C-alpha positions as a Python dict, from the first residue, in 0.01 Angstrom:
ca = {
    (1, 'X'): (0, 0, 0),
    (2, 'X'): (-129, -165, -208),
    (3, 'X'): (-432, 16, -440),
    (4, 'X'): (-274, 379, -386),
    (5, 'X'): (-168, 585, -640),
    (6, 'X'): (64, 924, -533),
    (7, 'X'): (63, 1198, -789),
    (8, 'X'): (322, 1490, -693),
    (9, 'X'): (187, 1817, -720),
    (10, 'X'): (506, 2072, -677),
    (11, 'X'): (229, 2234, -400),
    (12, 'X'): (113, 2155, -49),
    (13, 'X'): (-227, 2033, -74),
    (14, 'X'): (-438, 2187, 261),
    (15, 'X'): (-842, 2006, 128),
    (16, 'X'): (-901, 1722, -83),
    (17, 'X'): (-1337, 1662, -198),
    (18, 'X'): (-1454, 1432, -470),
    (19, 'X'): (-1708, 1524, -698),
    (20, 'X'): (-2087, 1440, -587),
    (21, 'X'): (-2213, 1161, -776),
    (22, 'X'): (-2596, 1100, -782),
    (23, 'X'): (-2759, 932, -585),
    (24, 'X'): (-2909, 680, -830),
    (25, 'X'): (-2636, 652, -1038),
    (26, 'X'): (-2393, 338, -922),
    (27, 'X'): (-2061, 499, -1105),
    (28, 'X'): (-1780, 562, -862),
    (29, 'X'): (-1650, 946, -809),
    (30, 'X'): (-1374, 1030, -1097),
    (31, 'X'): (-1346, 1373, -1051),
    (32, 'X'): (-1202, 1593, -702),
    (33, 'X'): (-1125, 1935, -658),
    (34, 'X'): (-787, 2030, -440),
    (35, 'X'): (-707, 2336, -223),
    (36, 'X'): (-335, 2469, -113),
    (37, 'X'): (-173, 2663, 137),
    (38, 'X'): (149, 2792, 198),
    (39, 'X'): (263, 2827, -129),
    (40, 'X'): (410, 3141, -328),
    (41, 'X'): (116, 3090, -498),
    (42, 'X'): (-210, 2903, -403),
    (43, 'X'): (-432, 2684, -662),
    (44, 'X'): (-763, 2518, -648),
    (45, 'X'): (-719, 2283, -890),
    (46, 'X'): (-972, 1994, -1087),
    (47, 'X'): (-831, 1620, -1098),
    (48, 'X'): (-983, 1330, -1305),
    (49, 'X'): (-913, 981, -1235),
    (50, 'X'): (-1137, 821, -1510),
    (51, 'X'): (-1071, 593, -1841),
    (52, 'X'): (-1188, 951, -2003),
    (53, 'X'): (-917, 1148, -1830),
    (54, 'X'): (-735, 1499, -2029),
    (55, 'X'): (-416, 1262, -2059),
    (56, 'X'): (-444, 963, -2264),
    (57, 'X'): (-78, 931, -2314),
    (58, 'X'): (4, 530, -2275),
    (59, 'X'): (276, 623, -2037),
    (60, 'X'): (31, 719, -1799),
    (61, 'X'): (-59, 527, -1496),
    (62, 'X'): (-442, 405, -1538),
    (63, 'X'): (-603, 562, -1210),
    (64, 'X'): (-306, 796, -1176),
    (65, 'X'): (-454, 1189, -1096),
    (66, 'X'): (-481, 1365, -1403),
    (67, 'X'): (-487, 1768, -1327),
    (68, 'X'): (-829, 1889, -1578),
    (69, 'X'): (-770, 2300, -1488),
    (70, 'X'): (-648, 2516, -1219),
    (71, 'X'): (-694, 2879, -1094),
    (72, 'X'): (-500, 3104, -855),
    (73, 'X'): (-657, 3137, -490),
    (74, 'X'): (-604, 3475, -329),
    (75, 'X'): (-504, 3357, 55),
    (76, 'X'): (-478, 3008, 182),
    (77, 'X'): (-748, 2778, 87),
    (78, 'X'): (-858, 2673, 438),
    (79, 'X'): (-1188, 2451, 331),
    (80, 'X'): (-1297, 2350, -19),
    (81, 'X'): (-1704, 2200, -1),
    (82, 'X'): (-1845, 2092, -367),
    (83, 'X'): (-2206, 2314, -369),
    (84, 'X'): (-2291, 2071, -667),
    (85, 'X'): (-2134, 1908, -956),
    (86, 'X'): (-2009, 2228, -1113),
    (87, 'X'): (-1988, 2474, -804),
    (88, 'X'): (-1704, 2502, -528),
    (89, 'X'): (-1701, 2707, -250),
    (90, 'X'): (-1419, 2808, -55),
    (91, 'X'): (-1277, 2941, 247),
    (92, 'X'): (-934, 3185, 232),
    (93, 'X'): (-703, 3275, 480),
    (94, 'X'): (-797, 3637, 352),
    (95, 'X'): (-1117, 3558, 509),
    (96, 'X'): (-1288, 3597, 165),
    (97, 'X'): (-1573, 3291, 121),
    (98, 'X'): (-1546, 3191, -293),
    (99, 'X'): (-1766, 3038, -538),
    (100, 'X'): (-1572, 2850, -784),
    (101, 'X'): (-1738, 2718, -1148),
    (102, 'X'): (-1630, 2461, -1326),
    (103, 'X'): (-1722, 2474, -1679),
    (104, 'X'): (-1744, 2139, -1777),
    (105, 'X'): (-1766, 2205, -2173),
    (106, 'X'): (-1441, 2379, -2187),
    (107, 'X'): (-1273, 2246, -1854),
    (108, 'X'): (-1186, 2541, -1748),
    (109, 'X'): (-1246, 2736, -1370),
    (110, 'X'): (-1372, 3056, -1310),
    (111, 'X'): (-1494, 3304, -962),
    (112, 'X'): (-1875, 3313, -996),
    (113, 'X'): (-1889, 3494, -677),
    (114, 'X'): (-1706, 3654, -392),
    (115, 'X'): (-1751, 3771, -63),
    (116, 'X'): (-1462, 3924, 39),
    (117, 'X'): (-1386, 3980, 377),
    (118, 'X'): (-1662, 3829, 509),
    (119, 'X'): (-1465, 3688, 756),
    (120, 'X'): (-1264, 4060, 930),
    (121, 'X'): (-1126, 4211, 1257),
    (122, 'X'): (-1212, 4589, 1286),
    (123, 'X'): (-883, 4621, 1082),
    (124, 'X'): (-738, 4335, 978),
    (125, 'X'): (-878, 4028, 779),
    (126, 'X'): (-1003, 3696, 978),
    (127, 'X'): (-922, 3356, 810),
    (128, 'X'): (-1224, 3203, 740),
    (129, 'X'): (-1162, 2836, 874),
    (130, 'X'): (-1488, 2579, 768),
    (131, 'X'): (-1701, 2553, 528),
    (132, 'X'): (-2070, 2378, 486),
    (133, 'X'): (-2353, 2323, 219),
    (134, 'X'): (-2647, 2249, 177),
    (135, 'X'): (-2771, 2401, -148),
    (136, 'X'): (-2817, 2681, -235),
    (137, 'X'): (-2741, 2766, 161),
    (138, 'X'): (-2397, 2793, 246),
    (139, 'X'): (-2255, 2875, 634),
    (140, 'X'): (-1890, 2972, 679),
    (141, 'X'): (-1734, 3029, 1034),
    (142, 'X'): (-1383, 3222, 1160),
    (143, 'X'): (-1117, 3323, 1316),
    (144, 'X'): (-1345, 3609, 1440),
    (145, 'X'): (-1557, 3404, 1603),
    (146, 'X'): (-1863, 3486, 1361),
    (147, 'X'): (-2095, 3228, 1168),
    (148, 'X'): (-2233, 3358, 860),
    (149, 'X'): (-2502, 3254, 622),
    (150, 'X'): (-2517, 3247, 297),
    (151, 'X'): (-2718, 3190, -31),
    (152, 'X'): (-2528, 3094, -322),
    (153, 'X'): (-2762, 3282, -553),
    (154, 'X'): (-2812, 3569, -370),
    (155, 'X'): (-2572, 3830, -296),
    (156, 'X'): (-2578, 4030, 67),
    (157, 'X'): (-2528, 3827, 352),
    (158, 'X'): (-2815, 3594, 455),
    (159, 'X'): (-2782, 3602, 840),
    (160, 'X'): (-2447, 3665, 1026),
    (161, 'X'): (-2445, 3535, 1413),
    (162, 'X'): (-2227, 3817, 1598),
    (163, 'X'): (-1998, 3699, 1846),
    (164, 'X'): (-2116, 3319, 1824),
    (165, 'X'): (-1760, 3232, 1991),
    (166, 'X'): (-1483, 3451, 2176),
    (167, 'X'): (-1232, 3187, 2077),
    (168, 'X'): (-1143, 3069, 1682),
    (169, 'X'): (-1440, 2825, 1533),
    (170, 'X'): (-1254, 2535, 1382),
    (171, 'X'): (-1521, 2344, 1193),
    (172, 'X'): (-1862, 2367, 1111),
    (173, 'X'): (-2172, 2098, 981),
    (174, 'X'): (-2498, 2084, 976),
    (175, 'X'): (-2764, 1819, 1198),
    (176, 'X'): (-3075, 1925, 1036),
    (177, 'X'): (-3144, 2187, 752),
    (178, 'X'): (-3228, 2403, 1035),
    (179, 'X'): (-2881, 2320, 1249),
    (180, 'X'): (-2567, 2303, 1291),
    (181, 'X'): (-2308, 2206, 1529),
    (182, 'X'): (-1947, 2403, 1552),
    (183, 'X'): (-1636, 2294, 1665),
    (184, 'X'): (-1427, 2544, 1879),
    (185, 'X'): (-1028, 2625, 1976),
    (186, 'X'): (-1103, 2552, 2367),
    (187, 'X'): (-1294, 2190, 2294),
    (188, 'X'): (-1639, 2270, 2282),
    (189, 'X'): (-1924, 2192, 2059),
    (190, 'X'): (-2171, 2410, 1982),
    (191, 'X'): (-2505, 2340, 1876),
    (192, 'X'): (-2688, 2641, 1648),
    (193, 'X'): (-3034, 2741, 1542),
    (194, 'X'): (-3158, 2907, 1257),
    (195, 'X'): (-3500, 2946, 1378),
    (196, 'X'): (-3404, 3122, 1654),
    (197, 'X'): (-3363, 3461, 1634),
    (198, 'X'): (-3091, 3468, 1921),
    (199, 'X'): (-2722, 3503, 1928),
    (200, 'X'): (-2713, 3210, 2164),
    (201, 'X'): (-2599, 2816, 2118),
    (202, 'X'): (-2906, 2563, 2173),
    (203, 'X'): (-2659, 2330, 2316),
    (204, 'X'): (-2284, 2324, 2436),
    (205, 'X'): (-2107, 2075, 2488),
    (206, 'X'): (-1779, 1989, 2567),
    (207, 'X'): (-1485, 1805, 2696),
    (208, 'X'): (-1386, 1791, 3045),
    (209, 'X'): (-1028, 1875, 3227),
    (210, 'X'): (-858, 2039, 2995),
    (211, 'X'): (-961, 2292, 2698),
    (212, 'X'): (-796, 2063, 2386),
    (213, 'X'): (-857, 2228, 2071),
    (214, 'X'): (-1081, 2088, 1839),
    (215, 'X'): (-1009, 2132, 1472),
    (216, 'X'): (-1262, 1875, 1261),
    (217, 'X'): (-1607, 1766, 1305),
    (218, 'X'): (-1810, 1519, 1117),
    (219, 'X'): (-2221, 1384, 1152),
    (220, 'X'): (-2360, 1056, 1120),
    (221, 'X'): (-2513, 1017, 751),
    (222, 'X'): (-2844, 877, 904),
    (223, 'X'): (-2790, 950, 1259),
    (224, 'X'): (-2802, 1315, 1332),
    (225, 'X'): (-2740, 1323, 1711),
    (226, 'X'): (-2374, 1097, 1630),
    (227, 'X'): (-2079, 1296, 1562),
    (228, 'X'): (-1719, 1251, 1554),
    (229, 'X'): (-1496, 1496, 1638),
    (230, 'X'): (-1052, 1504, 1647),
    (231, 'X'): (-782, 1759, 1768),
    (232, 'X'): (-509, 1904, 1903),
    (233, 'X'): (-434, 1556, 2110),
    (234, 'X'): (-529, 1340, 1807),
    (235, 'X'): (-832, 1130, 1991),
    (236, 'X'): (-1071, 1081, 1862),
    (237, 'X'): (-1411, 1197, 2017),
    (238, 'X'): (-1766, 1049, 1900),
    (239, 'X'): (-2073, 1251, 2055),
    (240, 'X'): (-2434, 1161, 2111),
    (241, 'X'): (-2569, 1466, 2106),
    (242, 'X'): (-2889, 1371, 2311),
    (243, 'X'): (-2726, 1281, 2545),
    (244, 'X'): (-2522, 1478, 2837),
    (245, 'X'): (-2259, 1737, 2764),
    (246, 'X'): (-1989, 1506, 2729),
    (247, 'X'): (-1800, 1226, 2478),
    (248, 'X'): (-1960, 918, 2489),
    (249, 'X'): (-1636, 762, 2380),
    (250, 'X'): (-1275, 861, 2305),
    (251, 'X'): (-1018, 693, 2143),
    (252, 'X'): (-674, 734, 2063),
    (253, 'X'): (-615, 759, 1777),
    (254, 'X'): (-329, 1007, 1655),
    (255, 'X'): (58, 1114, 1785),
    (256, 'X'): (-63, 1465, 1645),
    (257, 'X'): (-290, 1707, 1541),
    (258, 'X'): (-628, 1519, 1358),
    (259, 'X'): (-742, 1751, 1087),
    (260, 'X'): (-1006, 1556, 989),
    (261, 'X'): (-1204, 1310, 1002),
    (262, 'X'): (-1540, 1160, 799),
    (263, 'X'): (-1762, 912, 844),
    (264, 'X'): (-1805, 717, 472),
    (265, 'X'): (-2162, 867, 335),
    (266, 'X'): (-2324, 571, 264),
    (267, 'X'): (-2211, 291, 471),
    (268, 'X'): (-2122, 528, 847),
    (269, 'X'): (-1961, 183, 994),
    (270, 'X'): (-1625, 316, 863),
    (271, 'X'): (-1508, 623, 996),
    (272, 'X'): (-1159, 809, 837),
    (273, 'X'): (-924, 1024, 1002),
    (274, 'X'): (-598, 1212, 964),
    (275, 'X'): (-315, 1383, 1130),
    (276, 'X'): (-23, 1564, 1172),
    (277, 'X'): (191, 1246, 1273),
    (278, 'X'): (138, 1170, 881),
    (279, 'X'): (-99, 905, 880),
    (280, 'X'): (-442, 813, 734),
    (281, 'X'): (-667, 566, 979),
    (282, 'X'): (-932, 366, 845),
    (283, 'X'): (-1236, 308, 1137),
    (284, 'X'): (-1448, -8, 1127),
    (285, 'X'): (-1666, -95, 1395),
    (286, 'X'): (-1957, -354, 1423),
    (287, 'X'): (-2206, -439, 1663),
    (288, 'X'): (-2190, -782, 1551),
    (289, 'X'): (-2028, -1044, 1848),
    (290, 'X'): (-2000, -1272, 1585),
    (291, 'X'): (-1805, -1103, 1372),
    (292, 'X'): (-1443, -1230, 1416),
    (293, 'X'): (-1190, -1072, 1216),
    (294, 'X'): (-1288, -728, 1479),
    (295, 'X'): (-1071, -675, 1681),
    (296, 'X'): (-1103, -509, 2041),
    (297, 'X'): (-951, -193, 2056),
    (298, 'X'): (-792, -235, 1680),
    (299, 'X'): (-440, -170, 1603),
    (300, 'X'): (-258, 89, 1762),
    (301, 'X'): (-611, 197, 1915),
    (302, 'X'): (-748, 160, 2292),
    (303, 'X'): (-1124, 301, 2406),
    (304, 'X'): (-1066, 510, 2656),
    (305, 'X'): (-1417, 547, 2792),
    (306, 'X'): (-1741, 379, 2713),
    (307, 'X'): (-2088, 472, 2808),
    (308, 'X'): (-2241, 168, 2837),
    (309, 'X'): (-2611, 380, 2885),
    (310, 'X'): (-2822, 327, 2575),
    (311, 'X'): (-3045, 569, 2464),
    (312, 'X'): (-3352, 630, 2714),
    (313, 'X'): (-3669, 435, 2452),
    (314, 'X'): (-3394, 363, 2200),
    (315, 'X'): (-3509, 89, 1962),
    (316, 'X'): (-3200, -175, 2056),
    (317, 'X'): (-3185, -255, 1568),
    (318, 'X'): (-3172, 114, 1589),
    (319, 'X'): (-2907, 236, 1792),
    (320, 'X'): (-2559, 277, 1587),
    (321, 'X'): (-2269, 60, 1628),
    (322, 'X'): (-2064, 353, 1744),
    (323, 'X'): (-2304, 427, 2064),
    (324, 'X'): (-2286, 0, 2141),
    (325, 'X'): (-2255, 26, 2530),
    (326, 'X'): (-2144, -359, 2583),
    (327, 'X'): (-1792, -307, 2467),
    (328, 'X'): (-1795, -700, 2428),
    (329, 'X'): (-2052, -622, 2096),
    (330, 'X'): (-1894, -292, 1980),
    (331, 'X'): (-1532, -436, 1795),
    (332, 'X'): (-1352, -179, 1697),
    (333, 'X'): (-1112, -252, 1402),
    (334, 'X'): (-860, 56, 1272),
    (335, 'X'): (-621, 58, 963),
    (336, 'X'): (-335, 236, 793),
    (337, 'X'): (-415, 340, 469),
    (338, 'X'): (-90, 483, 378),
    (339, 'X'): (275, 379, 319),
    (340, 'X'): (534, 493, 570),
    (341, 'X'): (438, 859, 568),
    (342, 'X'): (659, 1125, 754),
    (343, 'X'): (427, 1478, 656),
    (344, 'X'): (105, 1577, 791),
    (345, 'X'): (-178, 1409, 592),
    (346, 'X'): (-374, 1776, 574),
    (347, 'X'): (-709, 1661, 426),
    (348, 'X'): (-936, 1348, 305),
    (349, 'X'): (-1232, 1281, 82),
    (350, 'X'): (-1462, 944, 109),
    (351, 'X'): (-1718, 829, -127),
    (352, 'X'): (-1820, 483, -264),
    (353, 'X'): (-1492, 307, -229),
    (354, 'X'): (-1295, 629, -388),
    (355, 'X'): (-1038, 761, -87),
    (356, 'X'): (-825, 1030, -165),
    (357, 'X'): (-589, 1283, 81),
    (358, 'X'): (-341, 1539, 28),
    (359, 'X'): (-12, 1655, 231),
    (360, 'X'): (205, 1880, 318),
    (361, 'X'): (424, 1614, 115),
    (362, 'X'): (318, 1842, -188),
    (363, 'X'): (73, 1453, -250),
    (364, 'X'): (-193, 1373, -296),
    (365, 'X'): (-311, 957, -249),
    (366, 'X'): (-570, 807, -443),
    (367, 'X'): (-753, 442, -314),
    (368, 'X'): (-986, 327, -578),
    (369, 'X'): (-1071, -2, -379),
    (370, 'X'): (-1132, 120, -31),
    (371, 'X'): (-1239, -207, 86),
    (372, 'X'): (-1641, -116, 219),
}
């Protein structure tokens, strides 16, 4: 695929994330972090794709990711998020939650905070499966069904919701500053409000019928009531958490487990998903019926159900194109972003026009010219 650089790194990559760029700057991201899994020694690594990369060798392909620094990680990296420009939070299969600091002057990494066995069973560790950050707050979820709230500037745990779930919680996202949304292994979405003292969710949504495990969730960056999820059956689900307790639409996306889904942070008519089936899809939606290039359903996609109900009292101009009830106006196009690939694409991140993903094929792919 034109514009994609592949870097073979001799380790299975479980997570990839761009370092945030300041919202006031127009620069494209040039630093990203990766975490590995299922290797003899797992690592967290910082990479540069900038022109001022660490390596200035003439034979290096322009834009090829260059390793800046790395640090051994105890256990598999099951999630990874930038807290800010300097700090990265990881979730470990050992149950630990770790904050690493990237020292820009010396180009080194160090551990600045460690909560060992944050997630645990009575007699054993429980993998920490997901993290979301809203600096200085960090929320983690785990196989133990716990939700834990930390602050990066405090040593202890701010709050624990014990027995938040009887099944594994796979992922978490912020809906608002005091509300989070979790997805679990029996196909449920649960909303939690930290202003409430109890250990009960404020709302539960679920897929009807089979309890298909959900692996990933992302919130629309501008309209917090719209979320996307993906799971074991490879279906992409779009939800309106204000409307009922079932998904707004279901789309056949991948032929195996969907591992991550992300709305583009500044252009949320674009969405990206990756899967165990080795594919990375770019979804583009538009509610503009005058746009002839969009194909209803798109390539390799079929819309299973679509609600025709606009949100009660909703201003039509403010209704997201992901929730367009009239399918003649709601156009959807999907594009495969990777060359033919056989091993799992475990993680992706998109920022500006730059996309990065990591695979079980021990490769990182970077595309710096995503058509947004």
